[in-house]
C-alpha positions as a Markdown table, in Angstrom:
| # | Residue | x | y | z |
|---|---|---|---|---|
| 1 | Met | 0.0 | 0.0 | 0.0 |
| 2 | Thr | 1.3 | 3.4 | -0.8 |
| 3 | Lys | 1.0 | 6.6 | 1.2 |
| 4 | Ser | -0.5 | 9.7 | -0.3 |
| 5 | Ser | 1.9 | 12.4 | -1.1 |
| 6 | Ala | -0.7 | 15.1 | -0.7 |
| 7 | Pro | -0.1 | 17.5 | 2.2 |
| 8 | Lys | -2.3 | 16.9 | 5.2 |
| 9 | Asp | -4.4 | 19.8 | 6.3 |
| 10 | Ser | -4.5 | 20.0 | 10.0 |
| 11 | Asn | -8.0 | 21.6 | 9.8 |
| 12 | Ala | -9.4 | 18.8 | 7.6 |
| 13 | Arg | -11.9 | 16.4 | 9.1 |
| 14 | Glu | -11.6 | 12.7 | 8.4 |
| 15 | Thr | -15.0 | 11.5 | 7.3 |
| 16 | Thr | -15.9 | 7.9 | 8.1 |
| 17 | Leu | -19.1 | 5.9 | 8.2 |
| 18 | Asp | -20.0 | 3.8 | 11.2 |
| 19 | Gly | -21.3 | 0.3 | 10.7 |
| 20 | Lys | -25.0 | 0.9 | 10.4 |
| 21 | Pro | -25.0 | 2.9 | 7.2 |
| 22 | Leu | -22.5 | 0.5 | 5.6 |
| 23 | Asp | -24.6 | -2.5 | 6.7 |
| 24 | Ala | -27.7 | -0.9 | 5.2 |
| 25 | Leu | -25.9 | -0.1 | 2.0 |
| 26 | Gly | -24.6 | -3.7 | 1.8 |
| 27 | Arg | -28.1 | -5.2 | 2.3 |
| 28 | Ala | -29.6 | -2.9 | -0.3 |
| 29 | Leu | -26.9 | -3.7 | -2.9 |
| 30 | Arg | -27.2 | -7.5 | -2.2 |
| 31 | Ser | -31.0 | -7.3 | -2.5 |
| 32 | His | -30.8 | -5.4 | -5.8 |
| 33 | Tyr | -28.1 | -7.6 | -7.4 |
| 34 | Asp | -29.6 | -10.8 | -6.0 |
| 35 | Asp | -32.8 | -10.1 | -7.9 |
| 36 | Leu | -30.9 | -9.4 | -11.1 |
| 37 | Leu | -29.0 | -12.7 | -10.8 |
| 38 | Arg | -32.2 | -14.7 | -10.4 |
| 39 | Gln | -33.7 | -13.4 | -13.7 |
| 40 | Pro | -33.3 | -15.6 | -16.7 |
| 41 | Leu | -30.9 | -14.6 | -19.5 |
| 42 | Pro | -32.6 | -13.1 | -22.6 |
| 43 | Ala | -32.8 | -15.6 | -25.4 |
| 44 | Arg | -30.5 | -13.5 | -27.7 |
| 45 | Phe | -27.8 | -13.4 | -25.0 |
| 46 | Glu | -28.0 | -17.2 | -24.6 |
| 47 | Ala | -27.7 | -17.6 | -28.4 |
| 48 | Leu | -24.6 | -15.4 | -28.5 |
| 49 | Leu | -23.0 | -17.4 | -25.6 |
| 50 | Ala | -23.8 | -20.6 | -27.5 |
| 51 | Glu | -22.1 | -19.2 | -30.7 |
| 52 | Leu | -19.0 | -18.2 | -28.7 |
| 53 | Asp | -18.8 | -21.6 | -27.1 |
| 54 | Ala | -19.1 | -23.3 | -30.5 |
| 55 | Glu | -16.3 | -21.0 | -31.9 |
| 56 | Glu | -14.1 | -21.8 | -29.0 |
| 57 | Lys | -14.6 | -25.6 | -29.4 |
| 58 | Ala | -13.9 | -25.3 | -33.1 |
| 59 | Ala | -10.7 | -23.3 | -32.5 |
| 60 | Arg | -9.6 | -25.9 | -30.0 |
| 61 | Arg | -10.2 | -28.7 | -32.4 |
| 62 | Arg | -8.3 | -26.9 | -35.1 |
| 63 | Thr | -5.4 | -26.4 | -32.7 |
| 64 | Glu | -5.3 | -30.0 | -31.7 |
| 65 | Arg | -5.6 | -31.1 | -35.3 |
| 66 | Asp | -2.7 | -28.8 | -36.3 |
| 67 | Arg | -0.5 | -30.3 | -33.5 |
| 68 | Asp | -0.9 | -33.8 | -34.9 |
């Protein structure tokens, strides 16, 4: 970890959050993203993933064939 080279102002206040706001923020974010993760993938996205997978498999087969 590196230290900041910025001069420290003796009059500056250090702002911190206590645990309660951070816990509430964490719960809200988890709730939001948990809902997103539970939603099904759109059909078009699944089709694109399948195309990518097929391309990767074909490239792997070509590489293995070229080695032989």
